[in-house]
N, C-alpha and C positions, 0 to 999 in steps of 0.2 A: 622600602619600610621606611617609615616615619620616625625620623631621631628625635632624644628629647628636647632637643633645641628648636626644631621645627612645632614640636607641639607648643612650647613657650610661646614662638611667635605667634602661632594662630591664636593662642588666647589672648595675648597681649592685643591682637588686631580688633578682638570681639569688643560689640559694643556691652553695655551694663545690661541692657534688656535679653541679649542673645544670650548672654552668660547666665542669667536667671532662669530662663527658658531651659536651658540644657540641663540645669543641675537641678529644676525642680521636682523631677522624678525619684532622685536620690536622698533630696531633703527630710529630716522629720516633719512631722504634721504641722507642729506650730510655725516653723522657719517657710514651709511650703506656701501656708495661707498668707504669709507676709509677701512672699515673692510671688504669688498670685495678684495680690491686691495691685503690687509695685508695677507687674505688666500691664493690669488695668487700666490704672489710675497714674501715669507716671507724673502727669502735671499737678494733680491733686498732692502727690506725696511731695512736691517742692514747696508748698505752701504749708504743709504739717509738720508739729514737733513730734519727737520720738513719742512721745505720750498720746498723741491724736494719732496717730500711724499705727499704733498698738492696740487703739481702741476700736479702730475701722476695720483691723485685719485678724481681729479677735485672737491677739498673741502678745506676750508681754514685751516688756521695754528690753531686758535681757537678751530675749529671743531675736529682737530686730539688731542688735550690736553684735552678735553672732553672725547673723547673716552678712552684714556689712565687713566684719571681718573675713569670712569664708570665702568671699567673692574678691579680696583683695585691698579693702580699705580699713583703715583705722579706727573709724568710727563714722555715727551718723553724720555728721558734719562733712565728713570728706567724701562721704558715700553722696550726699545732696548736692554738694558742689560739681562733682562729676557729672551727675544723672542733669542737673540745669544745663551745664554745657553740651549734653547729647540731646536733649529734647530742644535745646534751642540754636542748636548748630545750622549755619547758614545754608547748607546744603538742604534742610528739611523747610527752609521759608517758600510759602508760596507768594508770588508775584502777581497781583492782579490789579490791572487798572480800573476796573467794576466794582471792586470790592468783593471777594470771593465770600460764599458760604460757610462759616465755620465747619459745617458737616462736609463740605467737601475738601476744607484745607485738612483737616482727620483723616478723609479716604484717603487724600494724597501722601499723608506721613506713613497711613497703613501700608499703603502699597510699597513705599521706598523702604519702611523699616523690614518689610517681607522680603525684598530683595537684598538686603544688606544682610539679613539672617543667612539666606541661602548662600551668599557671595563668602561670608565669614566662615560657611561649612564646607566651602570646597576642597574635596579629596583628592588630589591628582593621581595619588596611586590606584584609589579605587576606580575613579573614572577610566584609566589605562586599561585596568584589566577588565573591566564591564565591556569595554569599548572592541578590546581583544576578543573576547568571548563572542560579541555581537557581529564583528568582521565574517568571523568564521563559522556562525551557527546556519543549521541547515534549516532551523525553524526558532521563531521567536514569537511567544504568546505573552499579553500584555492585557492585565486587568483592572478594572478601578470600579468600584460602585456609585452610583449618584453621579456627583460632581466629578468625581475622580476619573469616571467613566470616559467623560469629554477629555481628559488630558492623556488618557490612554491611546485614544485614538488620535491626537495629536502626536504622539510619538510615534505610532506605528504609520502613518502619514509620512512623517520626516524619514523612517526607516526604508518605507517603500518607494522614496524617491530617490534613494541612494542602492537601489536594486535589491535590498535585502528581502526575506520573506517573513513579513510580520502579520501578525492577525490580533486585532483589538475585540475585548470582550467587555459586555456590561451587563449580561445576563449570566449571572451565578451557574446555573445549571448547565447552559451550554458549555462553559469554559469547562467544566470539571468532567464533562461529558469528552470532549476531545482531548481532553488532557493525557489518554492513553497513548497518544502519537508523541509525546515528549519523550525525551533521554538522553542520555551523554550526547554532546555535541547540539543540544538546544539551550534557549535561555529564555526564561520565565519572568517579567517585570511586572508589580502589582503597586499601585498607586494607592495610598489612601493618608487623608490630613491626619487623622488621630493614630493611625498605625492600629486601631482596635478592631476595626470590621471586621466580622468573625468569618464572613463569606472569604473577605480578601486573603485573610491569614490562612483560612484552608486550602485556598488557590495554591498560595506560594509552597506550603508544606507539601502538598501534593505533588506539587512539581519537583520539589527538592527531591521527595522519594522516589522519582525516576530516574534522577541522576543529572535534571538538569541544573543550571548554573542559574541562581535565583537572585532577584535584585529588588529591594524593596526602596520604593521613593517616597517619603513621608515626612511630616512635620516635626515627629518626634522619634529620636533615634533609640530610645529606651521605651520600646513599646512592643507587643507580640509580634508585630508585623517584621520589624527588624530581626528580632532572634530567628524568625523562620527564614530568614536570608542570607546568602554566603556575602552579599555585600548590600549596604546600606547609605543612601542619599539621604541628606536633610534638605529639604526643600524651602521652608520658611520656618515660621514656629509661632509666631506672635499672638495667634488668634486660632485656638484649636477647634472654637465651636463657633463658625460663622452664624451669624444671626441671618435667617431668611434665605439662607442657600446664597450668601455675597461670593462673587467671582475673586475676593484680594488674594486667597489664598494659592490660586493659579498661577499668579505671578509668580513665585518662587519654582513651582513647580514648573513653568516653560524655562526659566533661567536654567534649571538643571538638564532640563533637555536639551536645549541649547550647546550647553557645555559638553553632554556626553556628545552630541554631533560634532563639535569641534575635535575631540579626542577621537572619535571614530573616524574622522577624515584622515588623520594621522596613519590609521591603521588599513584604511582602504587604498591610502594612495602610496603607501610604502614600497619603495622601489624592490624589486624581488633581487634574492642575494643569487 
């Protein structure tokens, strides 16, 4: 069980952007619009006054101040100072002898930020329980639609390499047709960036109805997919709607997969009592 002290420490080490993303689904509309604008334009926010931010985000100044206080700051100035330190922190700096393209610099920051969000949301208790279920599972079904399907195949590959029976599906009809073989002692894992994909949610709900242990790996823990799962792991989260199918969200999912494999290794190699 995670203690209150552990929760506070986890929150303290979160970045501003990851906190905004985590809470955006619970925010009132006015505050959610501000959070969305900040997530998408952190550098612009640093150059804007509270009035300018309100105009661009479509919300009032009072709402901006309320959001700042809600995530732990005394006011907008305090918030901007912390955001400036975060956006300009050394580990995000790009070192290039040839003068990197600004778009490449932004891509690097996006990848690092996605990894940082995934890292800040590591839940050791959930990882251990999922790994325990995987280690003893008679069958593991993994599903993802579109780009998430490729990630599902990555996890299946990693599980097969350590001797577990894992099947990856990218076709929803096939996944549902063979789901009647699931039940107690089985595990179903679903990948989705948004956590909203209807077929993916149905897959996990169907698997749970059979008695299988269900796991959601998504960028949004407050989503229908997460609610359908016994356990939910947050992969990243800064870019819910990747333009043109960019692979940036995959970085966080790979991180989650490898964290899961580290936890699984402890169970597979645990000495017999």
